[in-house]
C-alpha positions in Angstrom: -37.3 -159.7 -158.0 -35.7 -159.1 -161.5 -37.5 -158.9 -164.4 -37.3 -157.7 -168.0 -38.0 -154.0 -168.7 -39.6 -152.7 -172.0 -36.3 -151.6 -173.9 -35.4 -155.5 -173.3 -32.6 -154.9 -170.7 -32.3 -156.9 -167.7 -32.5 -155.3 -164.2 -30.0 -156.6 -162.3 -27.0 -154.8 -160.2 -24.4 -154.8 -163.1 -26.8 -153.9 -166.0 -25.2 -150.5 -166.4 -21.8 -151.9 -166.5 -22.7 -154.3 -169.1 -24.4 -151.3 -171.2 -21.0 -149.4 -170.7 -18.7 -152.2 -171.7 -20.9 -153.2 -174.6 -20.8 -149.5 -175.9 -17.1 -149.5 -175.6 -16.6 -152.6 -177.5 -19.2 -151.1 -180.1 -17.3 -147.8 -180.2 -13.9 -149.7 -180.7 -15.3 -151.7 -183.6 -16.6 -148.9 -185.3 -13.1 -147.2 -185.0 -11.7 -150.5 -186.5 -14.2 -150.3 -189.4 -13.5 -146.6 -190.1 -9.8 -147.4 -190.5 -10.4 -150.3 -192.9 -11.9 -147.5 -195.5 -10.5 -148.3 -199.2 -9.9 -152.0 -198.1 -13.3 -153.1 -197.3 -16.5 -151.9 -198.7 -18.0 -148.6 -198.5 -21.1 -149.9 -196.9 -19.2 -151.7 -194.1 -16.7 -148.8 -193.3 -18.9 -145.8 -193.4 -22.8 -146.9 -193.0 -22.5 -149.8 -190.8 -19.5 -148.2 -188.6 -21.9 -145.0 -188.1 -24.7 -147.3 -186.9 -22.4 -149.0 -184.6 -20.9 -145.8 -183.3 -24.6 -144.5 -182.7 -25.8 -147.7 -180.7 -22.3 -147.7 -178.8 -23.0 -144.2 -177.6 -26.8 -144.6 -176.9 -25.6 -147.6 -174.8 -23.2 -145.1 -172.7 -25.9 -142.8 -172.5 -28.5 -145.3 -171.1 -25.6 -146.8 -169.0 -25.0 -143.5 -167.1 -28.7 -142.6 -167.0 -29.4 -145.9 -165.5 -26.9 -145.1 -162.5 -28.7 -142.1 -161.8 -31.8 -143.8 -161.4 -33.6 -142.2 -164.6 -33.2 -144.7 -167.9 -34.6 -143.0 -170.9 -37.8 -144.9 -172.5 -36.8 -147.0 -175.9 -39.2 -145.0 -177.9 -36.5 -141.8 -177.3 -33.3 -144.1 -177.8 -34.9 -145.0 -181.4 -36.2 -141.7 -181.9 -33.0 -139.9 -181.2 -31.3 -140.0 -184.7 -34.5 -138.2 -186.4 -34.6 -135.5 -183.8 
């Protein structure tokens, strides 16, 4: 039976692939935003791009850990930038 987990992700066979490809998409978008420095506002090209990059990396980590059967709890994913 499929159900929602605490982290809001759906448990189904392709869940880790969605996290992996979603993380790749966010990493690519952050690179595009970094390339737009000087042509777009600084809060978009620096601050927002860094947030997208961090979320993309965390999605990739969560994808790999789910494949291993040991996903990270949501609290650790949120607390990671402050550690």
